[in-house]
N, C-alpha and C positions, 0 to 999 in steps of 0.2 A: 518444461517451462523454464525459459532462460532467466538469468539473474538480471535485474534492472539496476541501472545507475541511480544515484540519489536524485538527479534531476528528472529521470524517467519516472521514478516513484512519485515525485512531487506532482508531475503532470497527470499521472494515473489517479492520484488522490483527487485532483480537480475534476477529471472526467467521471470518476465514480460519483462525486458530489453532484455534478451538473447533468449526468446521465447521457447527454449528447451536446456537442458544442462545435462551433466553428473556431478556427485558430484564434481569431480576435477575441472570442468569448473566454477562451482559456487564458489568453494574455491578460485580460482584465482581472482575473482572479489572482495573478501573481503579484504579490506585494513587495517582495524583496528580490534584488538582483534580477530584474526583469530582462530576459534575453531579447535580442533582436527578433522581429517577426519571422524572418527567414530561418533563424536558428531554431525557434520554437516549432516551426513547421517541419523542419528536419527531424527534430526529436519525436514529434508525433508520428511522422512517417516511419521512423525506426521502430517505434512501438507497434506500428502496424506490421512491419516486417517480422517482428518477434512474435506476432500472433496475439498481442494484448488488446489491439484496437482494430476497428474496421471503420468504414465510412459509407455515407450516402453522397453521391455526387449531385450537385445542383449547378449545372453549367460548369464553369471553371473552378467553383469553390466546393470544398468538401466539408461535410458535417461528420465529425468523428464521434464514435461511441465505444465504450468498453466491450470487449469480447470475453474477458476474464472477470469473474465476480471478485469483488473485494474480499469476501470471506474465503474463497479458494486461495487467493494470493496470500492472505494473512496466515492461513493454516500452513502453507508451504514455507513461508518466511519464518514463522515461529518454529516449525519442526527443524529447519536448517539451523537456526540460531541455537536451539537447544542441543542439537547434535554437535555443532561446532564449538560452542562455548561452555556447555555444561555437561559434557560427556553423556549426552542423551538422557540426562536425569532431570526430571521436573523438580525433584526434591532439591537438587543443587541450584536450580534456577530460583526457586522460592527462597532458599537460604541466602543466596546472593542478595536478593532484594531486601530481605529482612536485615542483613548485615549492613547494607547501604542505607538503611532507614528509609527505604522507598515504600515499605509496606508496614502497616501497624499491626499490633496484636489483634485489635478489633477486626481489621480486614482479614487477617488469617482465620479468625473465628467464623467470619461470614463465609469464607471459602470452604472451611470444614463443614459448615451447615449445608452448603450447596452440594458438597460431595456426599454427605450423609443422606440428603433428600433424594439423590439419584439412585441410591441402592434399593 
C-alpha cells in the first residue's frame, strides 16, 4: 500500500464518509482550500492509480468509491507512525501523549480496563 499525500488522505476521508461520490460531490465536502475541479479529478484518478479508489462509469462521468477500508489504512498508518516515531513501542507512544497532556489519567485507566477485559 503506497503512502498518501495529505490532500489524498483528505479526499479518502471524504470518500470513506460518502461511500461513493462523483467529483462534484467530493468538491462540495471540501470546506477549506478548495481545489479546482480538474485538480480534484486528477487527485482522485491518482488515488485510483494507487489502488485506493475505483469507479463506476455513467457515460462520461465516473462515480468513485473506496477500494481500501478506512480501518485497513488506519492500521497501516498507525503501525508506520509507531515504528517511525516511537521506536516501535506503544508504551513510548502513550508516554508521549501523556507528557503532551493529550491523554488524561482517567483515559489511561479506561485503556487499562479495556486491556484487562481482553485477557
